[in-house]
mmCIF file of the protein (N, C-alpha, C, O) and its ligand, coordinates in Angstrom:
data_MODEL
# 
_entry.id   MODEL 
# 
loop_
_entity.id 
_entity.type 
_entity.pdbx_number_of_molecules 
1 polymer     1 
2 non-polymer 1 
# 
_entity_poly.entity_id                      1 
_entity_poly.type                           'polypeptide(L)' 
_entity_poly.nstd_linkage                   no 
_entity_poly.nstd_monomer                   no 
_entity_poly.pdbx_seq_one_letter_code       MIKIAMPYSKSDLPTKICPVCQRPFTWRKKWADCWDDVKYCSERCRRRKSTSQ 
_entity_poly.pdbx_seq_one_letter_code_can   MIKIAMPYSKSDLPTKICPVCQRPFTWRKKWADCWDDVKYCSERCRRRKSTSQ 
_entity_poly.pdbx_strand_id                 A 
# 
loop_
_entity_poly_seq.entity_id 
_entity_poly_seq.num 
_entity_poly_seq.mon_id 
_entity_poly_seq.hetero 
1 1  MET n 
1 2  ILE n 
1 3  LYS n 
1 4  ILE n 
1 5  ALA n 
1 6  MET n 
1 7  PRO n 
1 8  TYR n 
1 9  SER n 
1 10 LYS n 
1 11 SER n 
1 12 ASP n 
1 13 LEU n 
1 14 PRO n 
1 15 THR n 
1 16 LYS n 
1 17 ILE n 
1 18 CYS n 
1 19 PRO n 
1 20 VAL n 
1 21 CYS n 
1 22 GLN n 
1 23 ARG n 
1 24 PRO n 
1 25 PHE n 
1 26 THR n 
1 27 TRP n 
1 28 ARG n 
1 29 LYS n 
1 30 LYS n 
1 31 TRP n 
1 32 ALA n 
1 33 ASP n 
1 34 CYS n 
1 35 TRP n 
1 36 ASP n 
1 37 ASP n 
1 38 VAL n 
1 39 LYS n 
1 40 TYR n 
1 41 CYS n 
1 42 SER n 
1 43 GLU n 
1 44 ARG n 
1 45 CYS n 
1 46 ARG n 
1 47 ARG n 
1 48 ARG n 
1 49 LYS n 
1 50 SER n 
1 51 THR n 
1 52 SER n 
1 53 GLN n 
# 
loop_
_struct_asym.id 
_struct_asym.entity_id 
A 1 
B 2 
# 
loop_
_chem_comp.id 
_chem_comp.type 
_chem_comp.mon_nstd_flag 
ALA 'L-peptide linking' y 
ARG 'L-peptide linking' y 
ASP 'L-peptide linking' y 
CYS 'L-peptide linking' y 
GLN 'L-peptide linking' y 
GLU 'L-peptide linking' y 
ILE 'L-peptide linking' y 
LEU 'L-peptide linking' y 
LYS 'L-peptide linking' y 
MET 'L-peptide linking' y 
PHE 'L-peptide linking' y 
PRO 'L-peptide linking' y 
SER 'L-peptide linking' y 
THR 'L-peptide linking' y 
TRP 'L-peptide linking' y 
TYR 'L-peptide linking' y 
VAL 'L-peptide linking' y 
ZN  non-polymer         . 
# 
_pdbx_entity_nonpoly.entity_id   2 
_pdbx_entity_nonpoly.name        ? 
_pdbx_entity_nonpoly.comp_id     ZN 
# 
_pdbx_nonpoly_scheme.asym_id         B 
_pdbx_nonpoly_scheme.entity_id       2 
_pdbx_nonpoly_scheme.mon_id          ZN 
_pdbx_nonpoly_scheme.ndb_seq_num     1 
_pdbx_nonpoly_scheme.pdb_seq_num     101 
_pdbx_nonpoly_scheme.auth_seq_num    101 
_pdbx_nonpoly_scheme.pdb_mon_id      ZN 
_pdbx_nonpoly_scheme.auth_mon_id     ZN 
_pdbx_nonpoly_scheme.pdb_strand_id   A 
_pdbx_nonpoly_scheme.pdb_ins_code    . 
# 
loop_
_atom_site.group_PDB 
_atom_site.id 
_atom_site.type_symbol 
_atom_site.label_atom_id 
_atom_site.label_alt_id 
_atom_site.label_comp_id 
_atom_site.label_asym_id 
_atom_site.label_entity_id 
_atom_site.label_seq_id 
_atom_site.pdbx_PDB_ins_code 
_atom_site.Cartn_x 
_atom_site.Cartn_y 
_atom_site.Cartn_z 
_atom_site.occupancy 
_atom_site.B_iso_or_equiv 
_atom_site.pdbx_formal_charge 
_atom_site.auth_seq_id 
_atom_site.auth_comp_id 
_atom_site.auth_asym_id 
_atom_site.auth_atom_id 
_atom_site.pdbx_PDB_model_num 
ATOM   1   N  N  . MET A 1 1  ? 178.578 2.920   148.608 1.00 0.00 ? 1   MET A N  1 
ATOM   2   C  CA . MET A 1 1  ? 179.681 2.412   149.388 1.00 0.00 ? 1   MET A CA 1 
ATOM   3   C  C  . MET A 1 1  ? 179.340 1.235   150.185 1.00 0.00 ? 1   MET A C  1 
ATOM   4   O  O  . MET A 1 1  ? 178.379 1.226   150.955 1.00 0.00 ? 1   MET A O  1 
ATOM   5   N  N  . ILE A 1 2  ? 180.161 0.195   149.997 1.00 0.00 ? 2   ILE A N  1 
ATOM   6   C  CA . ILE A 1 2  ? 179.877 -1.080  150.671 1.00 0.00 ? 2   ILE A CA 1 
ATOM   7   C  C  . ILE A 1 2  ? 180.676 -1.144  151.998 1.00 0.00 ? 2   ILE A C  1 
ATOM   8   O  O  . ILE A 1 2  ? 181.888 -0.947  152.090 1.00 0.00 ? 2   ILE A O  1 
ATOM   9   N  N  . LYS A 1 3  ? 179.862 -1.435  152.974 1.00 0.00 ? 3   LYS A N  1 
ATOM   10  C  CA . LYS A 1 3  ? 180.404 -1.548  154.344 1.00 0.00 ? 3   LYS A CA 1 
ATOM   11  C  C  . LYS A 1 3  ? 180.806 -3.041  154.540 1.00 0.00 ? 3   LYS A C  1 
ATOM   12  O  O  . LYS A 1 3  ? 180.033 -3.960  154.272 1.00 0.00 ? 3   LYS A O  1 
ATOM   13  N  N  . ILE A 1 4  ? 181.998 -3.214  154.999 1.00 0.00 ? 4   ILE A N  1 
ATOM   14  C  CA . ILE A 1 4  ? 182.465 -4.490  155.248 1.00 0.00 ? 4   ILE A CA 1 
ATOM   15  C  C  . ILE A 1 4  ? 182.901 -4.496  156.836 1.00 0.00 ? 4   ILE A C  1 
ATOM   16  O  O  . ILE A 1 4  ? 183.577 -3.606  157.352 1.00 0.00 ? 4   ILE A O  1 
ATOM   17  N  N  . ALA A 1 5  ? 182.454 -5.520  157.438 1.00 0.00 ? 5   ALA A N  1 
ATOM   18  C  CA . ALA A 1 5  ? 182.705 -5.691  158.846 1.00 0.00 ? 5   ALA A CA 1 
ATOM   19  C  C  . ALA A 1 5  ? 184.220 -5.868  159.155 1.00 0.00 ? 5   ALA A C  1 
ATOM   20  O  O  . ALA A 1 5  ? 184.801 -6.903  158.829 1.00 0.00 ? 5   ALA A O  1 
ATOM   21  N  N  . MET A 1 6  ? 184.802 -4.919  159.741 1.00 0.00 ? 6   MET A N  1 
ATOM   22  C  CA . MET A 1 6  ? 186.242 -5.060  159.933 1.00 0.00 ? 6   MET A CA 1 
ATOM   23  C  C  . MET A 1 6  ? 186.451 -5.043  161.499 1.00 0.00 ? 6   MET A C  1 
ATOM   24  O  O  . MET A 1 6  ? 186.124 -4.075  162.185 1.00 0.00 ? 6   MET A O  1 
ATOM   25  N  N  . PRO A 1 7  ? 186.992 -6.131  161.982 1.00 0.00 ? 7   PRO A N  1 
ATOM   26  C  CA . PRO A 1 7  ? 187.192 -6.248  163.460 1.00 0.00 ? 7   PRO A CA 1 
ATOM   27  C  C  . PRO A 1 7  ? 188.328 -5.397  163.907 1.00 0.00 ? 7   PRO A C  1 
ATOM   28  O  O  . PRO A 1 7  ? 188.449 -5.146  165.106 1.00 0.00 ? 7   PRO A O  1 
ATOM   29  N  N  . TYR A 1 8  ? 189.151 -4.945  163.047 1.00 0.00 ? 8   TYR A N  1 
ATOM   30  C  CA . TYR A 1 8  ? 190.369 -4.123  163.383 1.00 0.00 ? 8   TYR A CA 1 
ATOM   31  C  C  . TYR A 1 8  ? 190.216 -2.761  162.711 1.00 0.00 ? 8   TYR A C  1 
ATOM   32  O  O  . TYR A 1 8  ? 189.682 -2.631  161.610 1.00 0.00 ? 8   TYR A O  1 
ATOM   33  N  N  . SER A 1 9  ? 190.702 -1.776  163.416 1.00 0.00 ? 9   SER A N  1 
ATOM   34  C  CA . SER A 1 9  ? 190.883 -0.519  162.789 1.00 0.00 ? 9   SER A CA 1 
ATOM   35  C  C  . SER A 1 9  ? 192.122 -0.507  161.909 1.00 0.00 ? 9   SER A C  1 
ATOM   36  O  O  . SER A 1 9  ? 192.998 -1.362  162.041 1.00 0.00 ? 9   SER A O  1 
ATOM   37  N  N  . LYS A 1 10 ? 192.187 0.427   161.047 1.00 0.00 ? 10  LYS A N  1 
ATOM   38  C  CA . LYS A 1 10 ? 193.319 0.386   160.129 1.00 0.00 ? 10  LYS A CA 1 
ATOM   39  C  C  . LYS A 1 10 ? 194.765 0.517   160.781 1.00 0.00 ? 10  LYS A C  1 
ATOM   40  O  O  . LYS A 1 10 ? 195.773 0.025   160.274 1.00 0.00 ? 10  LYS A O  1 
ATOM   41  N  N  . SER A 1 11 ? 194.743 1.216   161.923 1.00 0.00 ? 11  SER A N  1 
ATOM   42  C  CA . SER A 1 11 ? 196.023 1.506   162.507 1.00 0.00 ? 11  SER A CA 1 
ATOM   43  C  C  . SER A 1 11 ? 196.395 0.313   163.429 1.00 0.00 ? 11  SER A C  1 
ATOM   44  O  O  . SER A 1 11 ? 197.514 0.261   163.938 1.00 0.00 ? 11  SER A O  1 
ATOM   45  N  N  . ASP A 1 12 ? 195.511 -0.594  163.633 1.00 0.00 ? 12  ASP A N  1 
ATOM   46  C  CA . ASP A 1 12 ? 195.730 -1.605  164.568 1.00 0.00 ? 12  ASP A CA 1 
ATOM   47  C  C  . ASP A 1 12 ? 195.521 -3.051  163.972 1.00 0.00 ? 12  ASP A C  1 
ATOM   48  O  O  . ASP A 1 12 ? 194.946 -3.954  164.579 1.00 0.00 ? 12  ASP A O  1 
ATOM   49  N  N  . LEU A 1 13 ? 196.024 -3.150  162.788 1.00 0.00 ? 13  LEU A N  1 
ATOM   50  C  CA . LEU A 1 13 ? 195.796 -4.476  162.143 1.00 0.00 ? 13  LEU A CA 1 
ATOM   51  C  C  . LEU A 1 13 ? 196.821 -5.502  162.739 1.00 0.00 ? 13  LEU A C  1 
ATOM   52  O  O  . LEU A 1 13 ? 197.938 -5.153  163.118 1.00 0.00 ? 13  LEU A O  1 
ATOM   53  N  N  . PRO A 1 14 ? 196.389 -6.721  162.791 1.00 0.00 ? 14  PRO A N  1 
ATOM   54  C  CA . PRO A 1 14 ? 197.297 -7.813  163.391 1.00 0.00 ? 14  PRO A CA 1 
ATOM   55  C  C  . PRO A 1 14 ? 198.384 -8.109  162.371 1.00 0.00 ? 14  PRO A C  1 
ATOM   56  O  O  . PRO A 1 14 ? 198.221 -7.959  161.160 1.00 0.00 ? 14  PRO A O  1 
ATOM   57  N  N  . THR A 1 15 ? 199.490 -8.532  162.933 1.00 0.00 ? 15  THR A N  1 
ATOM   58  C  CA . THR A 1 15 ? 200.633 -8.866  162.051 1.00 0.00 ? 15  THR A CA 1 
ATOM   59  C  C  . THR A 1 15 ? 201.102 -10.325 162.449 1.00 0.00 ? 15  THR A C  1 
ATOM   60  O  O  . THR A 1 15 ? 200.853 -10.849 163.534 1.00 0.00 ? 15  THR A O  1 
ATOM   61  N  N  . LYS A 1 16 ? 201.781 -10.876 161.467 1.00 0.00 ? 16  LYS A N  1 
ATOM   62  C  CA . LYS A 1 16 ? 202.508 -12.145 161.687 1.00 0.00 ? 16  LYS A CA 1 
ATOM   63  C  C  . LYS A 1 16 ? 203.856 -12.060 161.010 1.00 0.00 ? 16  LYS A C  1 
ATOM   64  O  O  . LYS A 1 16 ? 204.085 -11.269 160.096 1.00 0.00 ? 16  LYS A O  1 
ATOM   65  N  N  . ILE A 1 17 ? 204.785 -12.958 161.527 1.00 0.00 ? 17  ILE A N  1 
ATOM   66  C  CA . ILE A 1 17 ? 206.096 -12.991 160.868 1.00 0.00 ? 17  ILE A CA 1 
ATOM   67  C  C  . ILE A 1 17 ? 206.135 -14.210 159.934 1.00 0.00 ? 17  ILE A C  1 
ATOM   68  O  O  . ILE A 1 17 ? 205.800 -15.335 160.306 1.00 0.00 ? 17  ILE A O  1 
ATOM   69  N  N  . CYS A 1 18 ? 206.557 -13.918 158.722 1.00 0.00 ? 18  CYS A N  1 
ATOM   70  C  CA . CYS A 1 18 ? 206.681 -14.928 157.686 1.00 0.00 ? 18  CYS A CA 1 
ATOM   71  C  C  . CYS A 1 18 ? 207.842 -15.711 158.069 1.00 0.00 ? 18  CYS A C  1 
ATOM   72  O  O  . CYS A 1 18 ? 208.929 -15.185 158.308 1.00 0.00 ? 18  CYS A O  1 
ATOM   73  N  N  . PRO A 1 19 ? 207.616 -17.030 158.135 1.00 0.00 ? 19  PRO A N  1 
ATOM   74  C  CA . PRO A 1 19 ? 208.735 -17.999 158.431 1.00 0.00 ? 19  PRO A CA 1 
ATOM   75  C  C  . PRO A 1 19 ? 209.801 -18.130 157.269 1.00 0.00 ? 19  PRO A C  1 
ATOM   76  O  O  . PRO A 1 19 ? 210.890 -18.667 157.469 1.00 0.00 ? 19  PRO A O  1 
ATOM   77  N  N  . VAL A 1 20 ? 209.462 -17.661 156.161 1.00 0.00 ? 20  VAL A N  1 
ATOM   78  C  CA . VAL A 1 20 ? 210.301 -17.879 154.952 1.00 0.00 ? 20  VAL A CA 1 
ATOM   79  C  C  . VAL A 1 20 ? 211.253 -16.694 154.834 1.00 0.00 ? 20  VAL A C  1 
ATOM   80  O  O  . VAL A 1 20 ? 212.462 -16.882 154.696 1.00 0.00 ? 20  VAL A O  1 
ATOM   81  N  N  . CYS A 1 21 ? 210.715 -15.467 154.887 1.00 0.00 ? 21  CYS A N  1 
ATOM   82  C  CA . CYS A 1 21 ? 211.486 -14.244 154.684 1.00 0.00 ? 21  CYS A CA 1 
ATOM   83  C  C  . CYS A 1 21 ? 211.752 -13.579 155.978 1.00 0.00 ? 21  CYS A C  1 
ATOM   84  O  O  . CYS A 1 21 ? 212.537 -12.632 156.037 1.00 0.00 ? 21  CYS A O  1 
ATOM   85  N  N  . GLN A 1 22 ? 211.135 -14.034 157.016 1.00 0.00 ? 22  GLN A N  1 
ATOM   86  C  CA . GLN A 1 22 ? 211.368 -13.509 158.348 1.00 0.00 ? 22  GLN A CA 1 
ATOM   87  C  C  . GLN A 1 22 ? 210.950 -12.028 158.529 1.00 0.00 ? 22  GLN A C  1 
ATOM   88  O  O  . GLN A 1 22 ? 211.416 -11.351 159.446 1.00 0.00 ? 22  GLN A O  1 
ATOM   89  N  N  . ARG A 1 23 ? 210.083 -11.554 157.657 1.00 0.00 ? 23  ARG A N  1 
ATOM   90  C  CA . ARG A 1 23 ? 209.499 -10.239 157.724 1.00 0.00 ? 23  ARG A CA 1 
ATOM   91  C  C  . ARG A 1 23 ? 208.093 -10.266 158.189 1.00 0.00 ? 23  ARG A C  1 
ATOM   92  O  O  . ARG A 1 23 ? 207.312 -11.158 157.856 1.00 0.00 ? 23  ARG A O  1 
ATOM   93  N  N  . PRO A 1 24 ? 207.770 -9.236  158.994 1.00 0.00 ? 24  PRO A N  1 
ATOM   94  C  CA . PRO A 1 24 ? 206.400 -9.071  159.428 1.00 0.00 ? 24  PRO A CA 1 
ATOM   95  C  C  . PRO A 1 24 ? 205.413 -8.745  158.197 1.00 0.00 ? 24  PRO A C  1 
ATOM   96  O  O  . PRO A 1 24 ? 205.795 -8.058  157.250 1.00 0.00 ? 24  PRO A O  1 
ATOM   97  N  N  . PHE A 1 25 ? 204.218 -9.244  158.272 1.00 0.00 ? 25  PHE A N  1 
ATOM   98  C  CA . PHE A 1 25 ? 203.242 -8.840  157.262 1.00 0.00 ? 25  PHE A CA 1 
ATOM   99  C  C  . PHE A 1 25 ? 201.893 -8.561  157.998 1.00 0.00 ? 25  PHE A C  1 
ATOM   100 O  O  . PHE A 1 25 ? 201.603 -9.120  159.056 1.00 0.00 ? 25  PHE A O  1 
ATOM   101 N  N  . THR A 1 26 ? 201.148 -7.723  157.412 1.00 0.00 ? 26  THR A N  1 
ATOM   102 C  CA . THR A 1 26 ? 199.927 -7.251  158.044 1.00 0.00 ? 26  THR A CA 1 
ATOM   103 C  C  . THR A 1 26 ? 198.706 -7.914  157.453 1.00 0.00 ? 26  THR A C  1 
ATOM   104 O  O  . THR A 1 26 ? 198.702 -8.322  156.291 1.00 0.00 ? 26  THR A O  1 
ATOM   105 N  N  . TRP A 1 27 ? 197.678 -8.016  158.259 1.00 0.00 ? 27  TRP A N  1 
ATOM   106 C  CA . TRP A 1 27 ? 196.437 -8.557  157.863 1.00 0.00 ? 27  TRP A CA 1 
ATOM   107 C  C  . TRP A 1 27 ? 195.881 -7.889  156.592 1.00 0.00 ? 27  TRP A C  1 
ATOM   108 O  O  . TRP A 1 27 ? 195.924 -6.665  156.475 1.00 0.00 ? 27  TRP A O  1 
ATOM   109 N  N  . ARG A 1 28 ? 195.371 -8.667  155.659 1.00 0.00 ? 28  ARG A N  1 
ATOM   110 C  CA . ARG A 1 28 ? 194.814 -8.086  154.499 1.00 0.00 ? 28  ARG A CA 1 
ATOM   111 C  C  . ARG A 1 28 ? 193.358 -8.579  154.315 1.00 0.00 ? 28  ARG A C  1 
ATOM   112 O  O  . ARG A 1 28 ? 192.968 -9.648  154.783 1.00 0.00 ? 28  ARG A O  1 
ATOM   113 N  N  . LYS A 1 29 ? 192.626 -7.780  153.645 1.00 0.00 ? 29  LYS A N  1 
ATOM   114 C  CA . LYS A 1 29 ? 191.163 -8.078  153.546 1.00 0.00 ? 29  LYS A CA 1 
ATOM   115 C  C  . LYS A 1 29 ? 190.976 -9.464  152.948 1.00 0.00 ? 29  LYS A C  1 
ATOM   116 O  O  . LYS A 1 29 ? 190.062 -10.180 153.355 1.00 0.00 ? 29  LYS A O  1 
ATOM   117 N  N  . LYS A 1 30 ? 191.831 -9.875  151.975 1.00 0.00 ? 30  LYS A N  1 
ATOM   118 C  CA . LYS A 1 30 ? 191.633 -11.138 151.347 1.00 0.00 ? 30  LYS A CA 1 
ATOM   119 C  C  . LYS A 1 30 ? 191.875 -12.315 152.272 1.00 0.00 ? 30  LYS A C  1 
ATOM   120 O  O  . LYS A 1 30 ? 191.569 -13.462 151.947 1.00 0.00 ? 30  LYS A O  1 
ATOM   121 N  N  . TRP A 1 31 ? 192.434 -12.003 153.437 1.00 0.00 ? 31  TRP A N  1 
ATOM   122 C  CA . TRP A 1 31 ? 192.721 -13.095 154.417 1.00 0.00 ? 31  TRP A CA 1 
ATOM   123 C  C  . TRP A 1 31 ? 191.659 -13.082 155.530 1.00 0.00 ? 31  TRP A C  1 
ATOM   124 O  O  . TRP A 1 31 ? 191.801 -13.776 156.536 1.00 0.00 ? 31  TRP A O  1 
ATOM   125 N  N  . ALA A 1 32 ? 190.595 -12.287 155.340 1.00 0.00 ? 32  ALA A N  1 
ATOM   126 C  CA . ALA A 1 32 ? 189.511 -12.178 156.434 1.00 0.00 ? 32  ALA A CA 1 
ATOM   127 C  C  . ALA A 1 32 ? 189.020 -13.441 156.874 1.00 0.00 ? 32  ALA A C  1 
ATOM   128 O  O  . ALA A 1 32 ? 188.815 -13.660 158.068 1.00 0.00 ? 32  ALA A O  1 
ATOM   129 N  N  . ASP A 1 33 ? 188.802 -14.359 155.905 1.00 0.00 ? 33  ASP A N  1 
ATOM   130 C  CA . ASP A 1 33 ? 188.208 -15.651 156.275 1.00 0.00 ? 33  ASP A CA 1 
ATOM   131 C  C  . ASP A 1 33 ? 189.221 -16.653 156.688 1.00 0.00 ? 33  ASP A C  1 
ATOM   132 O  O  . ASP A 1 33 ? 188.815 -17.685 157.221 1.00 0.00 ? 33  ASP A O  1 
ATOM   133 N  N  . CYS A 1 34 ? 190.511 -16.468 156.503 1.00 0.00 ? 34  CYS A N  1 
ATOM   134 C  CA . CYS A 1 34 ? 191.486 -17.552 156.689 1.00 0.00 ? 34  CYS A CA 1 
ATOM   135 C  C  . CYS A 1 34 ? 192.731 -17.016 157.485 1.00 0.00 ? 34  CYS A C  1 
ATOM   136 O  O  . CYS A 1 34 ? 193.809 -17.611 157.442 1.00 0.00 ? 34  CYS A O  1 
ATOM   137 N  N  . TRP A 1 35 ? 192.549 -15.936 158.171 1.00 0.00 ? 35  TRP A N  1 
ATOM   138 C  CA . TRP A 1 35 ? 193.753 -15.359 158.827 1.00 0.00 ? 35  TRP A CA 1 
ATOM   139 C  C  . TRP A 1 35 ? 194.472 -16.365 159.678 1.00 0.00 ? 35  TRP A C  1 
ATOM   140 O  O  . TRP A 1 35 ? 195.702 -16.379 159.711 1.00 0.00 ? 35  TRP A O  1 
ATOM   141 N  N  . ASP A 1 36 ? 193.760 -17.185 160.350 1.00 0.00 ? 36  ASP A N  1 
ATOM   142 C  CA . ASP A 1 36 ? 194.357 -18.178 161.275 1.00 0.00 ? 36  ASP A CA 1 
ATOM   143 C  C  . ASP A 1 36 ? 195.323 -19.210 160.567 1.00 0.00 ? 36  ASP A C  1 
ATOM   144 O  O  . ASP A 1 36 ? 196.285 -19.758 161.105 1.00 0.00 ? 36  ASP A O  1 
ATOM   145 N  N  . ASP A 1 37 ? 194.899 -19.375 159.272 1.00 0.00 ? 37  ASP A N  1 
ATOM   146 C  CA . ASP A 1 37 ? 195.605 -20.366 158.480 1.00 0.00 ? 37  ASP A CA 1 
ATOM   147 C  C  . ASP A 1 37 ? 196.788 -19.716 157.645 1.00 0.00 ? 37  ASP A C  1 
ATOM   148 O  O  . ASP A 1 37 ? 197.636 -20.415 157.089 1.00 0.00 ? 37  ASP A O  1 
ATOM   149 N  N  . VAL A 1 38 ? 196.788 -18.391 157.598 1.00 0.00 ? 38  VAL A N  1 
ATOM   150 C  CA . VAL A 1 38 ? 197.794 -17.765 156.845 1.00 0.00 ? 38  VAL A CA 1 
ATOM   151 C  C  . VAL A 1 38 ? 199.176 -17.847 157.624 1.00 0.00 ? 38  VAL A C  1 
ATOM   152 O  O  . VAL A 1 38 ? 199.311 -17.426 158.773 1.00 0.00 ? 38  VAL A O  1 
ATOM   153 N  N  . LYS A 1 39 ? 200.165 -18.421 156.894 1.00 0.00 ? 39  LYS A N  1 
ATOM   154 C  CA . LYS A 1 39 ? 201.530 -18.499 157.454 1.00 0.00 ? 39  LYS A CA 1 
ATOM   155 C  C  . LYS A 1 39 ? 202.578 -17.751 156.755 1.00 0.00 ? 39  LYS A C  1 
ATOM   156 O  O  . LYS A 1 39 ? 203.630 -17.450 157.320 1.00 0.00 ? 39  LYS A O  1 
ATOM   157 N  N  . TYR A 1 40 ? 202.314 -17.439 155.520 1.00 0.00 ? 40  TYR A N  1 
ATOM   158 C  CA . TYR A 1 40 ? 203.372 -16.744 154.680 1.00 0.00 ? 40  TYR A CA 1 
ATOM   159 C  C  . TYR A 1 40 ? 202.856 -15.400 154.238 1.00 0.00 ? 40  TYR A C  1 
ATOM   160 O  O  . TYR A 1 40 ? 201.655 -15.156 154.127 1.00 0.00 ? 40  TYR A O  1 
ATOM   161 N  N  . CYS A 1 41 ? 203.825 -14.538 153.990 1.00 0.00 ? 41  CYS A N  1 
ATOM   162 C  CA . CYS A 1 41 ? 203.427 -13.163 153.583 1.00 0.00 ? 41  CYS A CA 1 
ATOM   163 C  C  . CYS A 1 41 ? 202.925 -13.128 152.194 1.00 0.00 ? 41  CYS A C  1 
ATOM   164 O  O  . CYS A 1 41 ? 202.166 -12.222 151.848 1.00 0.00 ? 41  CYS A O  1 
ATOM   165 N  N  . SER A 1 42 ? 203.282 -14.014 151.412 1.00 0.00 ? 42  SER A N  1 
ATOM   166 C  CA . SER A 1 42 ? 202.861 -13.972 149.931 1.00 0.00 ? 42  SER A CA 1 
ATOM   167 C  C  . SER A 1 42 ? 202.898 -15.423 149.333 1.00 0.00 ? 42  SER A C  1 
ATOM   168 O  O  . SER A 1 42 ? 203.418 -16.361 149.938 1.00 0.00 ? 42  SER A O  1 
ATOM   169 N  N  . GLU A 1 43 ? 202.315 -15.537 148.118 1.00 0.00 ? 43  GLU A N  1 
ATOM   170 C  CA . GLU A 1 43 ? 202.287 -16.714 147.459 1.00 0.00 ? 43  GLU A CA 1 
ATOM   171 C  C  . GLU A 1 43 ? 203.644 -17.221 147.098 1.00 0.00 ? 43  GLU A C  1 
ATOM   172 O  O  . GLU A 1 43 ? 203.889 -18.427 147.073 1.00 0.00 ? 43  GLU A O  1 
ATOM   173 N  N  . ARG A 1 44 ? 204.559 -16.267 146.808 1.00 0.00 ? 44  ARG A N  1 
ATOM   174 C  CA . ARG A 1 44 ? 205.994 -16.678 146.613 1.00 0.00 ? 44  ARG A CA 1 
ATOM   175 C  C  . ARG A 1 44 ? 206.648 -17.337 147.757 1.00 0.00 ? 44  ARG A C  1 
ATOM   176 O  O  . ARG A 1 44 ? 207.360 -18.329 147.602 1.00 0.00 ? 44  ARG A O  1 
ATOM   177 N  N  . CYS A 1 45 ? 206.411 -16.786 148.933 1.00 0.00 ? 45  CYS A N  1 
ATOM   178 C  CA . CYS A 1 45 ? 207.043 -17.428 150.137 1.00 0.00 ? 45  CYS A CA 1 
ATOM   179 C  C  . CYS A 1 45 ? 206.449 -18.743 150.371 1.00 0.00 ? 45  CYS A C  1 
ATOM   180 O  O  . CYS A 1 45 ? 207.149 -19.668 150.783 1.00 0.00 ? 45  CYS A O  1 
ATOM   181 N  N  . ARG A 1 46 ? 205.136 -18.892 150.120 1.00 0.00 ? 46  ARG A N  1 
ATOM   182 C  CA . ARG A 1 46 ? 204.477 -20.174 150.367 1.00 0.00 ? 46  ARG A CA 1 
ATOM   183 C  C  . ARG A 1 46 ? 205.063 -21.230 149.413 1.00 0.00 ? 46  ARG A C  1 
ATOM   184 O  O  . ARG A 1 46 ? 205.328 -22.366 149.804 1.00 0.00 ? 46  ARG A O  1 
ATOM   185 N  N  . ARG A 1 47 ? 205.248 -20.834 148.205 1.00 0.00 ? 47  ARG A N  1 
ATOM   186 C  CA . ARG A 1 47 ? 205.864 -21.794 147.234 1.00 0.00 ? 47  ARG A CA 1 
ATOM   187 C  C  . ARG A 1 47 ? 207.296 -22.176 147.601 1.00 0.00 ? 47  ARG A C  1 
ATOM   188 O  O  . ARG A 1 47 ? 207.699 -23.338 147.555 1.00 0.00 ? 47  ARG A O  1 
ATOM   189 N  N  . ARG A 1 48 ? 208.000 -21.189 147.948 1.00 0.00 ? 48  ARG A N  1 
ATOM   190 C  CA . ARG A 1 48 ? 209.420 -21.270 148.260 1.00 0.00 ? 48  ARG A CA 1 
ATOM   191 C  C  . ARG A 1 48 ? 209.543 -22.332 149.373 1.00 0.00 ? 48  ARG A C  1 
ATOM   192 O  O  . ARG A 1 48 ? 210.432 -23.183 149.348 1.00 0.00 ? 48  ARG A O  1 
ATOM   193 N  N  . LYS A 1 49 ? 208.615 -22.250 150.353 1.00 0.00 ? 49  LYS A N  1 
ATOM   194 C  CA . LYS A 1 49 ? 208.708 -23.102 151.559 1.00 0.00 ? 49  LYS A CA 1 
ATOM   195 C  C  . LYS A 1 49 ? 208.435 -24.609 151.094 1.00 0.00 ? 49  LYS A C  1 
ATOM   196 O  O  . LYS A 1 49 ? 209.099 -25.557 151.512 1.00 0.00 ? 49  LYS A O  1 
ATOM   197 N  N  . SER A 1 50 ? 207.468 -24.712 150.256 1.00 0.00 ? 50  SER A N  1 
ATOM   198 C  CA . SER A 1 50 ? 206.992 -26.040 149.869 1.00 0.00 ? 50  SER A CA 1 
ATOM   199 C  C  . SER A 1 50 ? 207.862 -26.714 148.858 1.00 0.00 ? 50  SER A C  1 
ATOM   200 O  O  . SER A 1 50 ? 207.824 -27.933 148.692 1.00 0.00 ? 50  SER A O  1 
ATOM   201 N  N  . THR A 1 51 ? 208.714 -25.851 148.127 1.00 0.00 ? 51  THR A N  1 
ATOM   202 C  CA . THR A 1 51 ? 209.416 -26.442 147.006 1.00 0.00 ? 51  THR A CA 1 
ATOM   203 C  C  . THR A 1 51 ? 210.950 -26.634 147.437 1.00 0.00 ? 51  THR A C  1 
ATOM   204 O  O  . THR A 1 51 ? 211.681 -27.370 146.773 1.00 0.00 ? 51  THR A O  1 
ATOM   205 N  N  . SER A 1 52 ? 211.366 -26.022 148.451 1.00 0.00 ? 52  SER A N  1 
ATOM   206 C  CA . SER A 1 52 ? 212.770 -25.921 148.794 1.00 0.00 ? 52  SER A CA 1 
ATOM   207 C  C  . SER A 1 52 ? 213.154 -27.203 149.669 1.00 0.00 ? 52  SER A C  1 
ATOM   208 O  O  . SER A 1 52 ? 214.291 -27.356 150.116 1.00 0.00 ? 52  SER A O  1 
ATOM   209 N  N  . GLN A 1 53 ? 212.209 -28.026 149.857 1.00 0.00 ? 53  GLN A N  1 
ATOM   210 C  CA . GLN A 1 53 ? 212.628 -29.230 150.754 1.00 0.00 ? 53  GLN A CA 1 
ATOM   211 C  C  . GLN A 1 53 ? 212.219 -30.441 150.032 1.00 0.00 ? 53  GLN A C  1 
ATOM   212 O  O  . GLN A 1 53 ? 212.431 -31.552 150.519 1.00 0.00 ? 53  GLN A O  1 
HETATM 213 ZN ZN . ZN  B 2 .  ? 207.633 -14.030 153.220 1.00 0.00 2 101 ZN  A ZN 1 
# 
């Protein structure tokens, strides 16, 4: 079993509101290194934001 340093417990994960779909999304392990830069809940929303203008 691999131990990964998790600063947050599972029930206390940070969340953000996606500016595209206005829905809250929760911290994911893949964002561990770039959570501060994450703005959208998904790749789809990120593309939608950048292509709709
Ligand atoms: Zn979204």
